[in-house]
Backbone as a printed PyTorch tensor [residue, N CA C, xyz], in Angstrom:
tensor([[[  0.2640, -14.0070,  41.9630],
         [  0.9450, -13.2680,  43.0080],
         [  0.5400, -13.7870,  44.3710]],

        [[ -0.5670, -14.4940,  44.4640],
         [ -1.0000, -15.0230,  45.7490],
         [ -2.1830, -14.2620,  46.2980]],

        [[ -2.3080, -14.2680,  47.6060],
         [ -3.4100, -13.5810,  48.2820],
         [ -3.3030, -12.0720,  48.0550]],

        [[ -4.4510, -11.3640,  48.1290],
         [ -4.4480,  -9.9180,  47.8710],
         [ -3.4720,  -9.1250,  48.7500]],

        [[ -3.2340,  -9.5630,  49.9500],
         [ -2.3410,  -8.8380,  50.8410],
         [ -0.8630,  -9.1020,  50.5950]],

        [[ -0.5470, -10.0810,  49.7260],
         [  0.8650, -10.4090,  49.4660],
         [  1.6590,  -9.2140,  48.9520]],

        [[  1.0630,  -8.4540,  48.0350],
         [  1.7820,  -7.3150,  47.4710],
         [  2.0540,  -6.2610,  48.5520]],

        [[  1.0720,  -6.0400,  49.4270],
         [  1.2340,  -5.0830,  50.5310],
         [  2.3790,  -5.5420,  51.4450]],

        [[  2.4320,  -6.8410,  51.7150],
         [  3.5030,  -7.3860,  52.5610],
         [  4.8560,  -7.2110,  51.8770]],

        [[  4.9230,  -7.5420,  50.5900],
         [  6.1750,  -7.3810,  49.8380],
         [  6.6050,  -5.9160,  49.7880]],

        [[  5.6290,  -5.0310,  49.5610],
         [  5.9130,  -3.5950,  49.5320],
         [  6.5360,  -3.1610,  50.8540]],

        [[  5.9850,  -3.6350,  51.9400],
         [  6.4970,  -3.2430,  53.2530],
         [  7.8410,  -3.8830,  53.5730]],

        [[  8.1110,  -5.0780,  53.0830],
         [  9.4420,  -5.6770,  53.2620],
         [ 10.4980,  -4.8430,  52.5460]],

        [[ 10.1910,  -4.4360,  51.3150],
         [ 11.1050,  -3.5470,  50.5950],
         [ 11.2250,  -2.2300,  51.3560]],

        [[ 10.1060,  -1.7410,  51.8670],
         [ 10.1140,  -0.5010,  52.6360],
         [ 10.9960,  -0.5870,  53.8650]],

        [[ 10.9850,  -1.7200,  54.5440],
         [ 11.8400,  -1.8920,  55.7280],
         [ 13.3180,  -1.8610,  55.3210]],

        [[ 13.6430,  -2.5540,  54.2160],
         [ 15.0370,  -2.5070,  53.7410],
         [ 15.4270,  -1.0660,  53.3860]],

        [[ 14.5220,  -0.3780,  52.6880],
         [ 14.7800,   1.0150,  52.3240],
         [ 14.8800,   1.9100,  53.5480]],

        [[ 14.0470,   1.6320,  54.5360],
         [ 14.0640,   2.4040,  55.7740],
         [ 15.4130,   2.2800,  56.4730]],

        [[ 15.9350,   1.0660,  56.5450],
         [ 17.2530,   0.8450,  57.1590],
         [ 18.3220,   1.5890,  56.3650]],

        [[ 18.2590,   1.4900,  55.0390],
         [ 19.2210,   2.1950,  54.1860],
         [ 19.1000,   3.7070,  54.3770]],

        [[ 17.8760,   4.2290,  54.3550],
         [ 17.6750,   5.6710,  54.4990],
         [ 18.1380,   6.1750,  55.8590]],

        [[ 17.8070,   5.4490,  56.9090],
         [ 18.1940,   5.8630,  58.2550],
         [ 19.7100,   5.8170,  58.4290]],

        [[ 20.3330,   4.7650,  57.9230],
         [ 21.7930,   4.6670,  57.9980],
         [ 22.4790,   5.7550,  57.1960]],

        [[ 21.9760,   5.9870,  55.9900],
         [ 22.5460,   7.0380,  55.1420],
         [ 22.3760,   8.4030,  55.7990]],

        [[ 21.1800,   8.6520,  56.3300],
         [ 20.9170,   9.9250,  56.9950],
         [ 21.8250,  10.1190,  58.2060]],

        [[ 22.0060,   9.0810,  58.9820],
         [ 22.8970,   9.1660,  60.1500],
         [ 24.3210,   9.5190,  59.7310]],

        [[ 24.7990,   8.8830,  58.6670],
         [ 26.1510,   9.1750,  58.1710],
         [ 26.2580,  10.5940,  57.6350]],

        [[ 25.2340,  11.0400,  56.9270],
         [ 25.2890,  12.3800,  56.3340],
         [ 25.1960,  13.4850,  57.3750]],

        [[ 24.3870,  13.2710,  58.4030],
         [ 24.2350,  14.2880,  59.4520],
         [ 25.3890,  14.2000,  60.4490]],

        [[ 25.6300,  12.9880,  60.9510],
         [ 26.6540,  12.8070,  61.9830],
         [ 28.0660,  12.7910,  61.4460]],

        [[ 28.2760,  12.0600,  60.3690],
         [ 29.6230,  11.9070,  59.8330],
         [ 30.0460,  13.0430,  58.9160]],

        [[ 29.1750,  13.4290,  58.0010],
         [ 29.5210,  14.4610,  57.0260],
         [ 29.1300,  15.8600,  57.4910]],

        [[ 28.2890,  15.9380,  58.5260],
         [ 27.9030,  17.2370,  59.0610],
         [ 26.9710,  18.0460,  58.1680]],

        [[ 26.2420,  17.3650,  57.2840],
         [ 25.3190,  18.0850,  56.4030],
         [ 24.0940,  18.5650,  57.1710]],

        [[ 23.4780,  19.6150,  56.6580],
         [ 22.2420,  20.1210,  57.2460],
         [ 21.0870,  19.1690,  56.9940]],

        [[ 20.0390,  19.3220,  57.7680],
         [ 18.9000,  18.4040,  57.7130],
         [ 18.2880,  18.2930,  56.3260]],

        [[ 17.9560,  19.3900,  55.6920],
         [ 17.2700,  19.3350,  54.3950],
         [ 18.0940,  18.6270,  53.3330]],

        [[ 19.3680,  18.9510,  53.2230],
         [ 20.2410,  18.3170,  52.2310],
         [ 20.4310,  16.8410,  52.5570]],

        [[ 20.6790,  16.5240,  53.8210],
         [ 20.9170,  15.1370,  54.2270],
         [ 19.6890,  14.2710,  53.9890]],

        [[ 18.5070,  14.7610,  54.3570],
         [ 17.2710,  13.9950,  54.1350],
         [ 17.0450,  13.8020,  52.6390]],

        [[ 17.2400,  14.8430,  51.8450],
         [ 17.0590,  14.7410,  50.3950],
         [ 17.9680,  13.6690,  49.8030]],

        [[ 19.2430,  13.6980,  50.1380],
         [ 20.1900,  12.7090,  49.6050],
         [ 19.8510,  11.2930,  50.0770]],

        [[ 19.5030,  11.1460,  51.3410],
         [ 19.1560,   9.8180,  51.8700],
         [ 17.9100,   9.2670,  51.1770]],

        [[ 16.9400,  10.1180,  50.9280],
         [ 15.7150,   9.6720,  50.2450],
         [ 16.0230,   9.2850,  48.8020]],

        [[ 16.8420,  10.0580,  48.1060],
         [ 17.1690,   9.7360,  46.7150],
         [ 17.8920,   8.3940,  46.5980]],

        [[ 18.8060,   8.1170,  47.5190],
         [ 19.4830,   6.8160,  47.5380],
         [ 18.4490,   5.7040,  47.7410]],

        [[ 17.5350,   5.9320,  48.6610],
         [ 16.5330,   4.9230,  48.9950],
         [ 15.5330,   4.7190,  47.8690]],

        [[ 15.1460,   5.7700,  47.1860],
         [ 14.1980,   5.6430,  46.0750],
         [ 14.7810,   4.7390,  44.9880]],

        [[ 16.0390,   4.9200,  44.6590],
         [ 16.6720,   4.0650,  43.6480],
         [ 16.7300,   2.6140,  44.1130]],

        [[ 17.1110,   2.4200,  45.3560],
         [ 17.1390,   1.0760,  45.9480],
         [ 15.7640,   0.4240,  45.8840]],

        [[ 14.7490,   1.1530,  46.3160],
         [ 13.3980,   0.5900,  46.3740],
         [ 12.8410,   0.2740,  45.0020]],

        [[ 13.1390,   1.0890,  44.0040],
         [ 12.6520,   0.7810,  42.6550],
         [ 13.1520,  -0.5870,  42.2130]],

        [[ 14.4380,  -0.8190,  42.3790],
         [ 15.0110,  -2.1030,  41.9770],
         [ 14.2620,  -3.2620,  42.6460]],

        [[ 14.0640,  -3.1900,  43.9500],
         [ 13.4040,  -4.2750,  44.6760],
         [ 11.9250,  -4.3890,  44.3260]],

        [[ 11.2450,  -3.2610,  44.1360],
         [  9.8310,  -3.3410,  43.7410],
         [  9.6910,  -3.9780,  42.3620]],

        [[ 10.5830,  -3.6560,  41.4740],
         [ 10.5380,  -4.2050,  40.1140],
         [ 10.6650,  -5.7290,  40.1190]],

        [[ 11.5300,  -6.2520,  40.9510],
         [ 11.8050,  -7.6890,  40.9400],
         [ 11.1090,  -8.4840,  42.0360]],

        [[ 10.6180,  -7.8200,  43.0680],
         [ 10.0570,  -8.5470,  44.2040],
         [  8.5920,  -8.2070,  44.4690]],

        [[  8.2510,  -6.9250,  44.4720],
         [  6.8800,  -6.5290,  44.8060],
         [  5.9500,  -6.6800,  43.6140]],

        [[  6.3780,  -6.2240,  42.4320],
         [  5.5690,  -6.3080,  41.2180],
         [  6.3410,  -7.0750,  40.1370]],

        [[  6.7090,  -8.3490,  40.3790],
         [  7.5050,  -9.0850,  39.3900],
         [  6.7090,  -9.4790,  38.1460]],

        [[  5.3960,  -9.3430,  38.2080],
         [  4.5370,  -9.7630,  37.1040],
         [  4.3510,  -8.6780,  36.0380]],

        [[  4.9760,  -7.5390,  36.1950],
         [  4.8230,  -6.4520,  35.2310],
         [  5.7780,  -6.6570,  34.0640]],

        [[  5.3570,  -6.2630,  32.8550],
         [  6.2110,  -6.4630,  31.6710],
         [  7.5220,  -5.6860,  31.7790]],

        [[  8.5920,  -6.3350,  31.4060],
         [  9.9180,  -5.7280,  31.5200],
         [ 10.1590,  -4.6640,  30.4470]],

        [[  9.4020,  -4.6940,  29.3560],
         [  9.6360,  -3.7200,  28.2910],
         [  9.2410,  -2.2990,  28.7020]],

        [[  8.4860,  -2.1600,  29.7770],
         [  8.0660,  -0.8400,  30.2520],
         [  8.9170,  -0.3560,  31.4320]],

        [[ 10.0480,  -1.0060,  31.6680],
         [ 10.8740,  -0.7000,  32.8440],
         [ 11.3580,   0.7480,  32.8630]],

        [[ 11.8510,   1.2650,  31.7560],
         [ 12.3630,   2.6370,  31.7360],
         [ 11.2420,   3.6350,  32.0360]],

        [[ 10.0860,   3.4120,  31.4500],
         [  8.9340,   4.2850,  31.7210],
         [  8.5550,   4.2250,  33.2030]],

        [[  8.5450,   3.0090,  33.7790],
         [  8.2280,   2.8470,  35.2100],
         [  9.2770,   3.5270,  36.0880]],

        [[ 10.5590,   3.3790,  35.7140],
         [ 11.6340,   3.9950,  36.4860],
         [ 11.4590,   5.5040,  36.5180]],

        [[ 11.1910,   6.1010,  35.3690],
         [ 10.9650,   7.5430,  35.3080],
         [  9.7290,   7.9400,  36.1090]],

        [[  8.6660,   7.1880,  35.9330],
         [  7.4260,   7.4570,  36.6570],
         [  7.6380,   7.3270,  38.1620]],

        [[  8.3600,   6.3050,  38.5720],
         [  8.6480,   6.0660,  39.9910],
         [  9.4170,   7.2340,  40.5890]],

        [[ 10.4500,   7.6770,  39.8890],
         [ 11.2650,   8.7750,  40.4090],
         [ 10.5220,  10.1110,  40.3710]],

        [[  9.6970,  10.3220,  39.3700],
         [  8.9560,  11.5770,  39.2860],
         [  7.7840,  11.6320,  40.2630]],

        [[  7.2310,  10.4760,  40.6050],
         [  6.0940,  10.4710,  41.5430],
         [  6.5700,  10.1790,  42.9620]],

        [[  6.9820,   8.9640,  43.1970],
         [  7.4170,   8.5500,  44.5260],
         [  8.6430,   9.3420,  44.9780]],

        [[  9.5900,   9.5420,  44.0820],
         [ 10.8050,  10.2600,  44.4440],
         [ 10.5220,  11.6870,  44.8870]],

        [[  9.7980,  12.4110,  44.0660],
         [  9.4910,  13.8030,  44.4150],
         [  8.6210,  13.8690,  45.6550]],

        [[  7.5820,  13.0230,  45.7000],
         [  6.6940,  13.0140,  46.8630],
         [  7.4750,  12.6710,  48.1340]],

        [[  8.3710,  11.7060,  48.0380],
         [  9.1480,  11.2890,  49.2040],
         [ 10.1000,  12.3710,  49.6680]],

        [[ 10.7930,  13.0090,  48.7400],
         [ 11.7330,  14.0640,  49.1280],
         [ 10.9810,  15.2080,  49.7970]],

        [[  9.9490,  15.7110,  49.1290],
         [  9.2190,  16.8700,  49.6570],
         [  8.5770,  16.5440,  51.0070]],

        [[  7.9020,  15.4000,  51.0760],
         [  7.2090,  15.0600,  52.3210],
         [  8.1890,  14.7020,  53.4360]],

        [[  9.2550,  13.9850,  53.1200],
         [ 10.2360,  13.6340,  54.1450],
         [ 10.9130,  14.8710,  54.7150]],

        [[ 11.3300,  15.7780,  53.8510],
         [ 11.9760,  17.0020,  54.3360],
         [ 10.9790,  17.8180,  55.1430]],

        [[  9.7860,  18.0460,  54.5780],
         [  8.7830,  18.8700,  55.2620],
         [  8.3430,  18.3150,  56.5950]],

        [[  8.0110,  17.0280,  56.6160],
         [  7.5270,  16.4120,  57.8560],
         [  8.6550,  16.3100,  58.8750]],

        [[  9.8630,  15.9500,  58.4190],
         [ 11.0030,  15.8650,  59.3420],
         [ 11.2480,  17.2130,  60.0180]],

        [[ 11.2830,  18.2850,  59.2230],
         [ 11.5050,  19.6170,  59.7950],
         [ 10.3740,  20.0190,  60.7390]],

        [[  9.1310,  19.6810,  60.3700],
         [  7.9800,  20.0110,  61.2260],
         [  8.0440,  19.2620,  62.5510]],

        [[  8.3580,  17.9760,  62.4990],
         [  8.4550,  17.1760,  63.7260],
         [  9.5800,  17.7210,  64.6100]],

        [[ 10.7050,  18.0720,  64.0080],
         [ 11.8170,  18.6340,  64.7760],
         [ 11.3990,  19.9400,  65.4510]],

        [[ 10.6860,  20.7850,  64.7060],
         [ 10.2740,  22.0910,  65.2500],
         [  9.2640,  21.9400,  66.3830]],

        [[  8.3350,  21.0070,  66.2300],
         [  7.2680,  20.8490,  67.2240],
         [  7.7410,  20.0820,  68.4490]],

        [[  8.5740,  19.0590,  68.2310],
         [  8.9310,  18.1680,  69.3460],
         [ 10.3460,  18.3650,  69.8800]],

        [[ 11.2220,  18.9220,  69.0490],
         [ 12.6220,  19.0370,  69.4510],
         [ 13.4050,  17.7460,  69.2870]],

        [[ 12.7960,  16.7430,  68.6500],
         [ 13.4820,  15.4690,  68.4170],
         [ 14.6240,  15.6610,  67.4260]],

        [[ 15.6540,  14.7990,  67.4820],
         [ 16.7560,  14.8970,  66.5260],
         [ 16.3140,  14.5150,  65.1080]],

        [[ 17.1630,  14.8250,  64.1520],
         [ 16.8550,  14.6190,  62.7320],
         [ 16.4390,  13.1880,  62.4110]],

        [[ 17.2390,  12.2070,  62.7970],
         [ 16.9700,  10.8220,  62.4130],
         [ 15.6510,  10.3350,  63.0140]],

        [[ 15.3950,  10.6310,  64.2590],
         [ 14.1440,  10.2190,  64.9090],
         [ 12.9510,  10.9030,  64.2360]],

        [[ 13.0830,  12.1750,  63.9420],
         [ 12.0130,  12.9030,  63.2650],
         [ 11.7550,  12.3300,  61.8840]],

        [[ 12.8090,  11.8820,  61.2050],
         [ 12.6480,  11.2930,  59.8860],
         [ 11.9520,   9.9400,  59.9530]],

        [[ 12.1590,   9.1960,  61.0290],
         [ 11.4400,   7.9320,  61.2230],
         [  9.9310,   8.2040,  61.2270]],

        [[  9.5060,   9.2450,  61.9110],
         [  8.0940,   9.6320,  61.9470],
         [  7.6270,   9.9760,  60.5330]],

        [[  8.4260,  10.7260,  59.8010],
         [  8.0660,  11.1210,  58.4370],
         [  7.8970,   9.9020,  57.5320]],

        [[  8.8070,   8.9620,  57.6090],
         [  8.7400,   7.7530,  56.7750],
         [  7.4630,   6.9730,  57.0690]],

        [[  7.1200,   6.8450,  58.3260],
         [  5.8970,   6.1170,  58.6970],
         [  4.6640,   6.7830,  58.1020]],

        [[  4.6180,   8.0830,  58.1370],
         [  3.4550,   8.8140,  57.6170],
         [  3.3590,   8.6810,  56.0970]],

        [[  4.4760,   8.7800,  55.4190],
         [  4.4910,   8.8030,  53.9550],
         [  4.3010,   7.4190,  53.3320]],

        [[  4.5530,   6.3570,  54.0670],
         [  4.5230,   5.0040,  53.4910],
         [  3.1660,   4.6250,  52.8940]],

        [[  2.0880,   5.0540,  53.4980],
         [  0.7620,   4.7130,  52.9630],
         [  0.5230,   5.3640,  51.6080]],

        [[  0.8780,   6.6280,  51.4820],
         [  0.7170,   7.3320,  50.2070],
         [  1.6190,   6.7200,  49.1420]],

        [[  2.8250,   6.3290,  49.5130],
         [  3.7380,   5.7170,  48.5510],
         [  3.1820,   4.4130,  47.9930]],

        [[  2.5960,   3.5810,  48.8380],
         [  2.0360,   2.3310,  48.3350],
         [  0.9310,   2.6220,  47.3290]],

        [[  0.0320,   3.5300,  47.6460],
         [ -1.0890,   3.8360,  46.7500],
         [ -0.5730,   4.3270,  45.4040]],

        [[  0.3660,   5.2690,  45.4090],
         [  0.9070,   5.8110,  44.1660],
         [  1.5610,   4.7060,  43.3380]],

        [[  2.3430,   3.8500,  43.9930],
         [  3.0260,   2.7820,  43.2600],
         [  2.0630,   1.7380,  42.7320]],

        [[  1.1280,   1.3150,  43.5430],
         [  0.1950,   0.2640,  43.1310],
         [ -0.7610,   0.7420,  42.0510]],

        [[ -1.2250,   1.9760,  42.1510],
         [ -2.2460,   2.4850,  41.2220],
         [ -1.6850,   3.1760,  39.9980]],

        [[ -0.4580,   3.7300,  40.0990],
         [  0.0650,   4.5120,  38.9830],
         [  1.3370,   3.9200,  38.3750]],

        [[  2.3590,   3.7340,  39.1720],
         [  3.6590,   3.3470,  38.6430],
         [  3.6940,   1.9060,  38.1440]],

        [[  3.2040,   0.9690,  38.9420],
         [  3.2750,  -0.4550,  38.6070],
         [  1.9330,  -1.0320,  38.1860]],

        [[  1.0410,  -0.1930,  37.7030],
         [ -0.2770,  -0.6910,  37.2800],
         [ -0.1020,  -1.6470,  36.1120]],

        [[ -0.9940,  -2.6220,  36.0100],
         [ -0.8720,  -3.6200,  34.9200],
         [ -0.9740,  -2.9880,  33.5270]]])
């Protein structure tokens, strides 16, 4: 895989792609579809979790056996997915309440905070050798 930091870099590259997808999806759901914050953030995170699993499987942790893919997918969605939805909704709403920032900006703060926990869960639990 290369130097020890390579996986962290790959994880964050996937995270940036997911971040763009999540932010764009959230903007469309709030601005275009008029959905409320909690529902819009939940849907945007679920879209992003599926996207990120695919990229982590093939780019961040390509050395993992493919025969365990279904188990990893379930584990990823049950751990990272649930953690991301709950933390993104909770932190986004908290940031909005404390600062008065709009939904998308508040969600950017939430994503930044949650990214460290997501890497640990994925590296140590979901994609462990």
